[in-house]
C-alpha positions as CSV (number, residue, x, y, z in Angstrom):
1,M,0.3,0.4,0.2
2,E,3.1,3.2,0.9
3,Y,4.2,1.9,-2.3
4,Y,1.3,2.8,-3.8
5,K,1.2,5.7,-2.2
6,L,4.4,6.6,-2.3
7,S,4.3,6.3,-6.8
8,H,1.1,7.9,-6.6
9,K,3.0,11.5,-5.3
10,E,5.6,10.3,-7.5
11,D,2.6,10.2,-10.6
12,P,-1.2,11.4,-9.4
13,S,-1.8,11.0,-13.3
14,N,-1.2,7.4,-13.7
15,I,-4.8,5.9,-13.5
16,I,-4.0,2.1,-13.9
17,N,-1.9,3.0,-10.7
18,Y,-4.5,4.6,-8.5
19,Y,-6.5,1.7,-9.9
20,Q,-4.8,-0.8,-8.6
21,F,-4.4,1.1,-4.9
22,C,-7.8,1.7,-5.0
23,A,-8.5,-1.9,-5.8
24,L,-5.8,-3.3,-2.6
25,A,-7.2,-1.1,-0.4
26,D,-11.5,-2.8,-1.1
27,L,-9.8,-5.8,-0.2
28,Y,-7.8,-5.2,2.9
29,N,-9.7,-2.6,4.5
30,K,-12.7,-4.0,6.3
31,D,-13.9,0.1,6.0
32,P,-16.6,0.3,3.3
33,K,-16.9,4.9,4.0
34,I,-13.3,4.6,3.5
35,R,-12.7,2.4,0.4
36,L,-16.2,4.5,-0.5
37,K,-14.6,7.9,-0.1
38,L,-11.6,6.1,-2.5
39,Y,-13.5,5.3,-5.3
40,E,-15.3,8.4,-5.0
41,D,-12.3,10.7,-5.3
42,F,-11.1,7.8,-8.1
43,I,-13.3,9.4,-10.3
44,K,-13.2,12.7,-9.0
45,M,-9.4,12.7,-10.1
46,F,-9.9,10.4,-13.4
47,G,-13.6,10.4,-14.7
48,T,-14.3,8.6,-17.7
49,K,-11.0,8.4,-19.3
50,Q,-10.8,4.8,-19.2
51,R,-14.0,3.7,-19.5
52,Y,-13.2,0.4,-17.7
53,F,-11.9,2.1,-15.3
54,S,-14.5,5.0,-14.5
55,E,-17.1,2.2,-14.8
56,F,-15.5,-0.1,-12.6
57,A,-15.1,2.4,-9.7
58,A,-18.4,3.4,-10.6
59,K,-20.1,0.1,-9.3
60,R,-17.7,-0.2,-6.8
61,I,-19.4,3.0,-4.9
62,S,-23.0,1.9,-5.3
63,E,-22.4,-1.6,-4.2
64,L,-20.6,0.1,-1.1
65,K,-23.3,2.8,-0.7
66,E,-26.0,-0.1,-0.6
67,E,-23.1,-2.4,2.0
68,I,-23.2,1.0,3.5
69,H,-26.7,2.5,4.2
70,F,-27.5,-1.5,5.2
71,A,-25.2,-1.5,7.6
72,K,-27.2,1.1,8.8
73,E,-30.5,-1.0,9.2
């Protein structure tokens, strides 16, 4: 995780690097709110520059919002 953070600092325009960081955080981070924020940040930074990554991020945002909503009930 630290190497992805350092890489993102060095080259913030690298969409693949930040996508991999989000995916890795999604696997290892237990808090859905943190994972949600990472994917939302991804969309803010890169928008729809590469369709596959942006569609996946949008799908995960939807799933995580649903997970957070149902966890409250």
